[in-house]
C-alpha positions in Angstrom: 2.4 -5.2 -13.6 1.5 -8.6 -12.3 -2.1 -9.4 -10.9 -3.3 -12.4 -8.9 -6.7 -13.6 -8.3 -7.7 -13.6 -4.6 -9.4 -17.0 -4.3 -11.4 -19.1 -6.7 -13.5 -16.3 -7.7 -12.3 -13.1 -6.2 -11.4 -10.0 -7.5 -7.8 -9.5 -9.8 -5.2 -7.1 -7.4 -1.7 -6.0 -8.2 1.0 -8.5 -7.0 2.8 -5.4 -5.4 1.2 -4.3 -2.8 2.4 -1.1 -0.2 2.3 -2.3 3.4 1.3 0.6 5.6 1.9 -0.6 9.1 5.1 1.2 9.6 3.0 4.7 9.4 1.1 3.8 12.3 2.6 4.5 15.5 3.3 0.9 16.3 7.1 1.6 15.2 7.8 5.1 17.4 6.9 8.4 16.2 5.3 9.1 12.6 5.5 11.8 10.3 1.8 12.4 8.5 2.7 14.6 5.8 5.6 11.8 4.5 3.1 9.2 5.2 0.6 10.9 2.8 3.2 11.6 0.1 4.0 8.0 0.1 0.5 7.2 -0.4 0.0 9.9 -2.8 3.0 8.8 -4.9 1.8 4.8 -4.6 -1.0 6.2 -6.6 0.6 8.2 -8.9 2.7 5.0 -10.1 -0.6 2.6 -9.9 
């Protein structure tokens, strides 16, 4: 997976991230079980 450095001397992080705002109440009703499953899958994929 591609990595990027944050700032000049910052940590190296994945170039791909997981946006979680859709899991908040900002966009309507939430599904906690589905949100948790999504986070677990993302962790499993690295």
